[in-house]
Structure formats: structure tokens, C-alpha cells
N, C-alpha and C positions, 0 to 999 in steps of 0.2 A: 293527849293520845296514851291509852293505857299500856304499860309495859308488858310485853308478851313473855309468858313464863317458859324457860328453857326446858326442853323435853329430855328425858332421861336416855342416854345412848345405849342401845342394845346391839351387841355384836351378832351379826346374822351370816350364815354361811353363803357362798355364791349361789346363783340360781341354777347354774348348770352342775353343780355338784350333788353326786348320787349318794344316798345313805349307804352305810356299811351293811345295814339289814333293813330290808323295806318294812318289817314289822316291829322292829326294835328301835324305840327312841332313844334309850339310854346309849346304846352303842354310838350313835352320832354320825358324824361325817369323817372321812379320812383327812388327816392333816389339818383338822379344825377343832380347836379346844376353847370354847367359850367358858367364861367364868360361871360359877355356879354358887349359889346361896349355900352357907355353912362351911365353906371351905377352910382348911386349916390356916392358910396365910391370911384370911379375914378376921381371925379371932384375936381380939385386943387383949391378950394376956401380957403380964407384967414382963415376962422374959422376951416375947416378940418385940415389945415396945422398946425395951432397952438394948437388946442384942440383935433384933431382926429376925426374920423368920428362916430357919434353916431346914430345908427338906430332908428327910430321911432317904439315904440311898435304897434302890430297889433290892440289892444284895447286901445282906448285913455285914458279910466279910467279903470284900472285893479281892483280898490277896490270898483267899484260901485255894489251896490246891490239893487235889487227890492223888498225887504222885505218890506220897509216902503210904497212903492205904493200899494202892495197888502195887507198889514196890515190895511192899511186906509181904503180899500174898505171893507174888512171883518168887519170893526166895524160899518159900516152903518147899520141902522136897517132893510133895505129892502134887504139885501144881501141874506138871506135864501130863500126869495120869487122869487128872481131873478134866483137863481140856481134850485129851483123847477120847475119855468116856462121854464127854458132852458131844463131840462131833460124831462118835459113833451112834449115839442116841438120835442126832438129828438126821443122819442118813438112813437110820432105821425107819424114822417116822416117814421120811420122805419116799422110801420104798413102799411103805404101807399104803400111802394115799396115791400112788401112781395108778394110772388106768391100765389094768391088765388085760381087758377083754379085747376081742377081735374088733377090728374097725367096723362101724355100721354104716359107712359111706356106701351108698348105692349110686352108680352112674346113671345117666339118663337111659331110659328104655329105647332101644333100637328096634323097629319093626318093619316088617314088609307093608308096602302100601302101593296103591294103584298110582299111575302117572298123574291122574288129577289131583289126588290126595298130596302127592309129593309137590306139585306146584303149588297147591294152595299153602302147604306148609311153609314153602320158601317165600311165598308172598307174605306169610304172617311173620316170618323171620325178619324180612325187609321192613316191616311195619312196626307197629307199637305193641304188638302181643307180647305179654311177659314171657320171659325165658322159662320160667317155672312151669307155665303151662306147655310151651313147646317141648320141654324135656320129657313129657310123658310119651310121647310118639315121635322120636326122631326117625325119618325115613331111612331105610337101609338100601344100600346100593349107590348111594351119593358119596362117593370118595374119590381121592385122587385128583386127576386132572378134571373130572366131571364136577367135583365139589367147586373147584376155583372157576370154572366156566359158569356154573349156576349162580355163585354169589356175584359174580362180575355181571351177569345178565339182568339180575334183579337188582343191582345196585344195593346190596345189603350193607348196612353200616359196619365200619371196620371192626368195631368190638363185638359186634354179635357174630360176624363171618369168622372172627377169630374163635369165639366160643364154639361154634359149629365144628371148626377145625380140631379143637381140642377134644369134643366129644367123640368125633370119628376117630381121632388118634388114640383115645383111650380105649375104645373098642378094639382096635386093632392090636395094640399091645396085650390086651386080656386074651384074646383069640390066640395070637400067634407067639406070645411071649417076646416080642421084639422090643428090646430095651432101647435100641438105637434108632427109634422112630424119626428123630430129627434129621438124620443123614437122609433117610428115605424121602421125607417130606421136603427137604431142600432140593434134591434132585428134580422131584415132581414140579416143584415151584419154579425151578429154573427152565425145564423144558415149557412150561406153560408161558413163562414171559417171553422166551424166544419166539413162541408161535405168535404171541400177541404183538410182538415188533413187526411181523410180517403182514399183519391184518390191516395196517394203517387205519386203525380206528383210534383217534385221540383220546376219546372219553374212556374206552376200555384201557388203553395204555396208562392213562393217568390213574385210574382206579387200581390197576394192577401194581403200579409203582407204591401207591399209599399203602396198600394192603401188605406189600412186601416189607415196607419199613415197620408197620405196626407188628407184623408177626416176628419179625427180627428182633424188635425191642421185647417180645413176649418169649423170646429164646426158643421160639418154633423153628426158626432157620439159623444156620450157623454161617461160619465165614467161607464156606464153600460157595455161597451165593455171591460174595464179593469177587472171588476169584472167576467164577463163572462170567460175572459181569464185565471184567476186564477183558477176558477171552473175546466176548462178543463185540466190545468197543474196539478191540484191535483188527477184527475181522470185518467190522461195518464198513460199508462205503460211506461217501461223503454224505449222502443223502439220510442215512440212518445214524450217523454219528450224533446231530443233536438229541435224539431219543436217548440214547444210552449215555450221553452226558448228563441228562436231566436225572437219570437213575443213579450215576455217580454221585451227583450234587446231594441227592437224598440221603446217602450213605457216607457223605464225606468225613463226619467225625469218626465213623467206624474204619474207614480207611487210614485215618491218621494214627490209629493205635497200632498199625502194623508197618514197620519200615519197609519190609519186602513188598507189600501190596502198594505202598505209596511211591516207591521207586518204579515199579511197574506201569503205574497209572502216569507218571510224569515221563516216562519213556515213550508211552503210547502216544501221548499228547503232543510231545515234541516231534515224534516221527510223523504224525498226521500233519502237523504245521510245516514240516521239512518238506513233505510231499507235495503240499499245495504251492509252497514257494517256488519249488522247483518248476512248475507249470504257471508261469505269471498270466497266461491268457485266461485261466479257469478262476483266478482270484476275485474278479468282480461278480462272477456268478455265485461263488461260494462265500460271499461277504459274511452271511449270517453264521456260517459254521466257523470261519476264521475269527469271527468275534467271539463266539462262545468258546473256542478252544484257548483264545488269548485271555479270557476273563477267568477261566478256570486255571490257568497256569500262572496268572497273577495271584489269585486266591490262595494257591498252593505255596507259592514263593512268599507271600506275606506271612502266612499262618505257620509254615514249616520250611524256613530257609535251610535248616540243616539236612533235610531230605536231599538237596541239591549237590551236596558233597558226595558225588558219584563220579570219580574220574574217569571211567569208561564211557559214560554218556556225556560227561562235560567236554572231554576231548573231541568228541564227534560233533556236538551241537552247540559249542559255546559261542559261535558267530551268531547263530539264529537266537540263542538265549539273549545275547546283548541287544540285538535289534528288537526282540519282543518286550523285554524287561526293562530296558534302559532307554533305548533310543526311539521307542514307539511315542509318537506325538499325536496319534489319532485318538488316545484316551484322554478325557478332560478330568484327570484326577487331581486332588488337591496337592498343593505344592509339597506338603509335608509327606505325603504318602509316596510320592515320586521320589523324594529324596531319600525316604526309608528304604525303597527298593534299590536306589543306587548304593547305599551303604551295605545292604545285604549282599548284593551283587559282588561287591569289592571283597567282602568277607568270604564268600563262597569261592570266588576265583583263587584267592590266596590259599584256601584250605585245599582246593583241588590240585593245585600246582605242587603242593607239599606232598601229597599222596602220588603224585605222578612219577614215575620212575625216570621219565625223560627229562623232568624238570628239577629232580632232587640234585643231579650233578651239574652244576652250572657250566662245566667245561665240556659238556656232551656235545658241542657243536663240532662237526667233522671238518669243516673248511670254512674258507673266508665268506662264502655266499650265506651260510647259515648266520655267521656273525652279523652280516650286513642286514640280514632280515630281522635281527633282534631289535626290540624297542630300545633296549638300554644302549647298545652300541649306536643307534641312530642318534641319541640324545648326545653321548659323548664325541660323536663326530662333528657336532655342531660348534665345538669349542674353537675359538679362535682368539687372537689377542684383544678384540674389542668385546668379548663375550662377558656378560654380567655372571659371576660364578654363584651367586645366590640364586638367580632364576634357575641356573642349570642344576644345583644342587636340589632345589625344591621340586624341579620336575623329575629328576632322576630317583629320589628317595620319597616323592609324593608327600613331603611334609606339609603342604597345604590340604591334603584330603583329611576327611572327618575320621577316616578309618585307617590307622597308622599300621605300618608293616609288622609283621611279626618277626621275631629275632631270626629265623631260618630264611626268610625272604631278604631280610638286610644282609645276611651272610652271603647270599647269592649275589646281591648287587655288589657287593665288596670283592667277590671273586670275579666279577665280570670287570670291574675297575683295573684289578691287576692284570687280568689276561688282555685288556685293551692296550695298556701300557708296554707289555713286552712283546706283543705280536709284531712281526716284521712286515704285516700287511698294511701298517699304518707308519706315517713318518712324524719326526720331531721328538727331540729330546724333552720338550715342555711337558710331555704327558705324564712323567712322574710327578713333576711339581703340580700339574694340575689335579692329579688324583690326591695328592696330599692337601691341596686347598680345599677340594670337595670334602674330603673326611674332616677336616678341620671345620668348616662351617656346619656340616651336619652334627658333629661332636658337640660343638658350642651353641647349637641351635636351641637350647632348652636353658631355662633359668634355674631349674631345680638341680640342686648338686648331687643328689642321689641318682637322678636319671643320667645326669653328665657322666657320672662314674660307670653307670650301667652301659652306656653307649661306648665309653672308652674299652671296657671289658669285651664288649662285643666285637670291636674292631681288632683287639688283639687276638682273640680266639679265632676269628674269621681269617685273619692272616695265616695263622699257624695251620688252619685246615686248608688253606690254599697251598701252603707248601706240601701239605701230606698227599693231597690229590692231583696236583699238576701234572700231566702226562708228557714227559720230554719226547721230543720229537715231533709232536703234533703240528708244529709251525715250520717243519723243514730245515731247522738248525740243528747244529750238533750240540751235544751236552755242554760243551764249554762255552759256547755262544750264548746258549739260554741261561746257564747259571750266571754269565756276567750280566745279562739284562735283568735277571731277577734280582742279583746283587745290587746294581744300580738303583733299582726301585726300592728296595728295602733298606738301602742305604739312606735315601731321602726320607722315607717314611720314619726310619730310626732317628734321624736328625731332628725332624719335626715333632717327635713325641708320639707318633701314633703306633710304633712298634717298639716293644721294649726287648732288647737283645738279651738282656739279664734274665727276664721272665721266660724268654725262649729256651735259653739254656736250661733253665729250673724245670720247664715242662718236659724236656727231653729226658732228663735225669728221672723225673718223677714216672714218666712212663716206662722206662728201663730200655729205652732205644740205643743207650750206650754201654749196656753191659757187654762183656767181651763174648758172650754166646750168642748176641744178636747183632754184632757188628758186620755180619756178612749178608744180612737180609736186605731186601731192596730198599725198605723204609730207612733203615739206619744208614746205609750208604748215601741215600739221598740227603739226608739231614747232616750227615758228617761233611758232605760238600757244602751245604749251605753255611754250616758253622765256620768252615774255612774261608769261604768267600765274603761272608757279611762283614761290613765295617763296624767299628765299635766307636760310638760317640760318648764319652764320658768327661765332663768338665772337671770333676774332682780327680787328682791324681791316684788317690787310694783306691777308688772305685775302678779307675782305668787299670791299675795292676790286677785288682782283683778279678776283673772280667777277662784280662789276658791270661791269667794263671788257670781260671776255670776252663777257659777254651782250650788251653793246652792239654789239661788233663782229660777234657773230652774227647780231643783229636787223638792223643796218643797213649792215654792211660796214665795210672798214677805212677807205676814203676818204670815207665818208658825213659830211655836215654836218648831219644831223638831231640836234637836241640836246634833243628833248621829254622823252627819258627821263631825261636827265641833270638837265634843269631840274625834273622831278617828284622825283628823289632829292634834289636840293638843297633843295626846298620843305619836303619831309617832314623833312630835318634841321633846318631852321630851326624848324619846329614843335615837333620834339623838344626843342630846346634852351629854347624858351620854356616 
């Protein structure tokens, strides 16, 4: 068998690769460089054979810089003058080439026509006749509400109907010099839509809504239409509510641009849901309306949860919002969406309570009944000698929740712990130790050292704040009895490391509460009483003497000769030695 001769390999481009230029073969294909005959690297010169082929760089001097040339020119004294002359010449030439003549734009011709010609023109507008031809004889007298009724009747395409509106608007502006035609047209459109909502014609209503959205995007309508829509939604009965909700849905992105409009929309929807829920016998009949309202509320809550931070509305409808947004099992939403709503609801609830004046002061409860109605008090009342403090702490501070408390909310919880401990409406000396245990579990419930220090700081500042705001006499006890109860609690907290007596004294000094001119104020008298009653726990003798001396100076002043406190301390020391 004869040996087959090897064929010469030729590099060819991919079949789907397009030439750089369809008529030039030399330009070839992008990213394709086949070998050519006569290339420099193919020349068998003595230097190429001995040293190999070295291709010359594209730039002869790759390290060349124009800095020196430009810098030398910039150092010349006439450089700024030359630059100024250059820019002056540029501006002069620009002005010379600017179009100076009057505008040659001519608007479409508006003429008087018969009724038959007008109807034919409108049919052509709804058809495929070019606008260039229709612009030659735009019928006069079709404007305002008649224009909207005509384009709705003939189902004119939205773009062509908007063109017709602009033509009529331009003519109005030219004739009357009305530069605020948008305001006038918005009012006309609003009255037209309101009349359409009463006609009960679904096709006309759908066309009107789509035309409104189109012209709003073309800036022929302004935000007054959105406010008019909210007014109509608020006044609409249950049968008309779905119609206006559909209009709101078309403009939802525009509503979200305004916080005021969004809050009005949210409040209107919640009010309608509240009205329906107050009459259970009509819920079945209005099942579709309820579903549409809930869907709209869910959409608003997921897309713009911050709009629900509205304390006035929240305090009125918070129970209904929880039922609709969190506890509603009628919707078959994905688990992740429902979980997201729960997280958002927790965040919104916390923020609303912060802004609510009744919640800012955690001691605002006027009697024991308010305390018993509190969720936090109810959790603490479950404490017995068999209780698991880890579960109580997790439930009280919601440590198992995906949304952690903010610092202000933690402070309110700590205030409630203190109030629950010293109130005479609860019994048991164990309460101070229970509070100390709960704070210890919460403080050490994180592994991060930095976060643990932050929690320790929050506890200290919250306890000092409690001492600032606690109203004496609210529990029916005299000041001495309440001071003793507070002193017992803070003695336990100080001994277990939750309250620093030394840092408390430093805080009073830094705030100026112990200055001579402020010692007669209510706050200074309050804290001087605390300083005198609180126990000092120091394991180191030097620190103990320092704290005692500092307390003595705070109570009696630096130059005071009162030694009663020192005599009492010495007497106790002698008794201890015996």
C-alpha cells in the first residue's frame, strides 16, 4: 500500500467569525492572526539563527514622557494669558455659529369642521393614518372633557391620544398665554375619571386608567391627580373600592416617591379593613374587597416598611396590622416572604414604640392594673423556684428573635426589671436576686468580647437612668421605704458586678449634680440620698477607702467638718474586729 503524503496544515478562521471589513481581505478577522509568507520571523538571517528573533516594540521609546515639555510651557509667564485668549476665541466662534433666528416650528393647524368631518378625523386618529397627515386639519372645539370622552369612545391608542392632547394644549397656551396648563388639565382629567367611576363601564374605566398613567409619565398630569385619587378611595364605598385600588396600583411607584401620600394611602387602606372587620357579618360578602386590601397592604409593607413608622396610626391599628401582616394564614406565601414580614413587623413595632411618648417612659404605668397588663410584667410574674432562668431571659429580652432589640428598648426592659423588684404589689425578697440572674444571663449570652462590653455599658447606663426618672410615691410608700427598697436592689446588683458604684459617683461628678449651687435641686437631692444609702462592695482595702472618701466628699463637700459618716464607719469597723 502506497504511503499517503501529508497535507500542509493551513490555519483557517472559525466559520462563524465575521471579517473586520467585508471588502478588505488584508484587515482579516478579529483576534485571528494567521502566518503570512515573508514575515520577519521567517527570515533565516545569521542574527536570527544565533540569537533568535527579537520583535521591535510598537513604541520606540516606551519610557518617554511629555511631562517636561508641558511643564516648561506652563512655567512661562504668558501661559495664563494664552489660555485665556484661547478660551475667548472658542467662545467667540461658538457664538458665531449659534442659531440666532426665530423658531420655525409651526404647530398643527386647528380648523373648524363639521360633526361628520370631526368624527371621521377621530376614526382616522384611532386608525393607522399618519399623524403628519392628521396634523394638517385638527378639529377645533374638541378639548377638555370632550377630548377625553372622544378618545375613550373611539379607543384611540394611548400614544396618539396623548399627541392629540398636546396639540390642543399648545393651542390653549398660545391663545391664552396659560403657562400652567398642566394644573388645568389635571383637574379636567380628575373630574373625567370620577365620572367614569360612576358609569360602571369596565372597558372605559380600564382605558381611562391606562391613559392617565401614560399622560402622567408624559408629565401632562401632576401629583394633584394622586391626591385626588386618595380622596376618592377614602370616600368610595365597598363596591367602588376595587376600582380605585386598581388605579392606585398603576401609580404605586409614584406614591412611593412621597412619604405624605404613602402614609395617607396606608391609613385609608387600614381604615377600610378596620371598618369591615368591625362588621363580621359582611366579611363573606366582601371577600374580594378584603383580599384586594390585604394584598395592597402586604405589598406596601414589603416594599416600604419604613412608611409604617407612624406612631399615631400604629397605636390605633397595631392589633389589626398584626392580624393582617403576621397572623394571617389565608395567604399561601412562600416561607421566606412570611418570615421577612415578621422581621419587618418587629422592626416597625420597636421604632414606633420609641417615638411613642407613652412608651418612652417605661414607668408611665399609673397603677398595678397597668403593670399586670404589661407583657414584661407577665413574664416576670412566672418566676418561681423551679423556673428556668435561661428561658425567662430569652423570652423577656427576645434573644431568640432574628431582630434584636435596640438599645432604647433594652433600657426600658431593664427599667421594668427594677420597678418589678421594688414594687410593694409583689412579694418575695428573691426578686432582686432573680433580676441579677436575668441580667447576668443576658450580659454573658454573647461570645464576642466587644458585644459583651457593650451590654455591660447598657446595663450601667440604664440603671443610672432609672435612678434619674423613678417617681417617688407612685407605689404608695414613703421616700424612706422606697429608698431602702432601691438600696437593697442596687446592693445586690453592685455585689454581682452589674452596677458600678464608683462609675456612678464619677457620673454624678461629671454631670455637675454635686456642685454647691445645684445641691438643692430635686435631681441632686435624689442622688445624694442614693449615694448615702447604697452599699459599697470593694474587695481591695485601698479601693474601699477611696470610695468611702469620695462618697464623703460628695455628701458633705470638700471643706465640710461633718464627721458623722466617718464615725459610723469607725464604729462598724470596731464591731467587726470584736
